[in-house]
C-alpha positions as CSV (number, residue, x, y, z in Angstrom):
1,M,7.6,-12.1,7.4
2,K,6.8,-10.9,4.1
3,F,3.8,-10.2,2.5
4,C,2.9,-11.2,-1.5
5,Y,0.0,-8.2,-2.9
6,Q,0.2,-11.0,-5.8
7,C,-1.2,-13.8,-4.5
8,G,-2.0,-12.8,-0.7
9,R,0.3,-15.0,0.9
10,M,2.9,-14.5,3.9
11,T,6.1,-16.3,3.6
12,A,7.9,-16.7,6.8
13,G,11.8,-15.3,7.4
14,E,13.4,-13.3,5.3
15,P,12.4,-15.1,2.2
16,L,13.6,-13.5,-1.9
17,Y,10.4,-15.1,-3.8
18,C,7.3,-15.7,-3.2
19,N,6.7,-19.6,-2.1
20,S,3.0,-19.2,-4.0
21,C,3.5,-17.4,-6.3
22,G,7.5,-17.0,-7.2
23,R,7.4,-13.7,-7.6
24,S,9.9,-11.6,-5.9
25,Y,9.4,-8.7,-3.5
26,D,9.9,-5.2,-4.4
27,V,13.0,-6.1,-6.9
28,K,14.1,-8.1,-9.9
29,L,16.6,-11.2,-9.0
30,C,18.6,-12.5,-11.9
31,P,19.9,-16.4,-10.9
32,R,22.6,-15.8,-8.8
33,H,20.3,-13.7,-6.8
34,H,21.3,-9.8,-7.5
35,A,19.4,-7.4,-6.3
36,N,18.1,-4.9,-9.6
37,P,15.4,-2.4,-9.4
38,R,12.3,-2.8,-10.9
39,S,12.8,-1.1,-14.1
40,A,15.9,-3.0,-15.0
41,E,16.0,-5.4,-18.0
42,V,19.5,-6.3,-17.1
43,C,21.2,-7.4,-13.8
44,S,23.5,-4.7,-13.1
45,L,26.1,-7.0,-11.6
46,C,26.0,-10.1,-14.0
47,G,24.9,-8.9,-17.4
48,S,21.5,-11.5,-17.1
49,R,18.8,-10.9,-19.1
50,E,16.8,-13.7,-16.6
51,L,15.0,-11.6,-14.2
52,S,12.4,-12.3,-11.9
53,T,8.6,-10.7,-11.9
54,P,8.6,-8.4,-8.9
55,Q,4.7,-8.7,-6.6
56,P,3.0,-5.4,-7.8
57,R,4.1,-2.0,-7.1
58,I,2.0,-0.8,-3.8
59,S,1.2,2.7,-3.6
60,V,2.9,5.0,-1.1
61,W,-0.6,6.2,-0.1
62,W,-1.4,3.0,1.1
63,K,1.1,2.3,3.1
64,V,0.8,6.2,4.6
65,L,-2.9,5.1,5.3
66,E,-2.1,2.0,6.7
67,F,0.4,3.4,9.5
68,L,-2.0,6.1,10.8
69,A,-4.7,3.8,10.9
70,K,-2.7,2.2,13.1
71,V,-1.7,5.0,15.2
72,V,-5.2,6.6,15.3
73,F,-6.3,3.4,16.3
74,G,-3.9,2.9,19.4
75,I,-4.4,5.9,20.1
76,L,-8.1,5.8,20.8
77,L,-7.6,2.1,22.5
78,V,-5.2,3.5,24.9
79,Y,-7.2,6.4,25.2
80,L,-10.8,3.9,26.2
81,T,-8.5,1.9,28.2
82,L,-7.7,4.5,30.6
83,A,-11.1,6.0,30.9
84,G,-12.5,1.8,31.0
85,L,-9.8,1.8,34.4
86,L,-11.0,5.0,35.9
87,A,-14.5,4.4,35.7
88,L,-13.6,1.2,37.2
89,L,-12.2,3.0,40.2
90,K,-14.8,5.4,40.9
91,T,-18.3,3.3,40.5
92,P,-19.0,0.1,41.6
93,Q,-22.7,0.3,40.1
94,F,-21.5,0.0,37.1
95,Q,-19.9,-3.3,36.8
96,N,-22.1,-5.2,34.4
97,A,-21.4,-2.5,31.7
98,L,-17.5,-2.5,33.1
99,I,-17.8,-6.1,31.7
100,A,-19.3,-5.4,28.4
101,F,-17.0,-2.3,28.1
102,G,-14.0,-5.0,28.8
103,I,-15.4,-7.3,25.9
104,L,-15.7,-3.8,23.3
105,I,-12.3,-2.9,24.0
106,G,-10.7,-6.6,24.2
107,L,-13.1,-6.9,20.6
108,L,-11.0,-3.7,19.5
109,W,-7.7,-4.8,20.6
110,W,-8.5,-7.7,18.5
111,L,-9.1,-5.4,15.7
112,W,-6.3,-3.2,15.8
113,S,-4.0,-6.3,15.8
114,E,-5.8,-7.9,12.4
115,L,-5.7,-4.5,10.8
116,P,-2.8,-5.0,8.7
117,E,-4.5,-8.4,7.2
118,W,-7.6,-6.5,6.0
119,F,-5.7,-3.7,4.9
120,R,-3.9,-6.1,2.4
121,K,-6.7,-7.1,1.6
122,L,-8.3,-3.8,0.5
123,V,-5.3,-3.0,-1.1
124,R,-5.0,-6.3,-3.2
125,R,-8.4,-5.3,-4.1
126,S,-7.9,-2.1,-5.4
127,I,-4.5,-3.3,-7.7
128,R,-7.0,-6.2,-9.4
129,R,-9.4,-3.4,-10.1
130,K,-6.7,-1.1,-11.7
131,E,-4.8,-4.4,-13.5
132,R,-8.8,-5.5,-14.6
133,N,-9.2,-1.6,-16.1
134,H,-6.0,-1.5,-17.8
135,E,-6.9,-4.7,-19.8
136,R,-9.9,-3.3,-21.0
């Protein structure tokens, strides 16, 4: 499954092109689907000058930040889950609080699983803002 940073859509499988906007993923492709670097102007294998337009380049820092956010949220959730289980075992008088705690943990796990989506939206907004600034 691949995410297009140009149009913000997911495409199932291992596609060469985005189904929505038609851009290729991180490479330029000739009509014979030979992969070429983003800087290529001519296909290195067949010499074709008809190359696809790749999706916008994503900064390495966004990828590093996404990875770090996943790790930090994952560690936090494991810690909170274990703390909740220990509290459940020790004190029976906090049953109502533990139910609320369980709901909070469930919500945090859900947010963690959704992290890449809103992260992608943040990156897409940043790219659009950057493109608008270059047009001026």
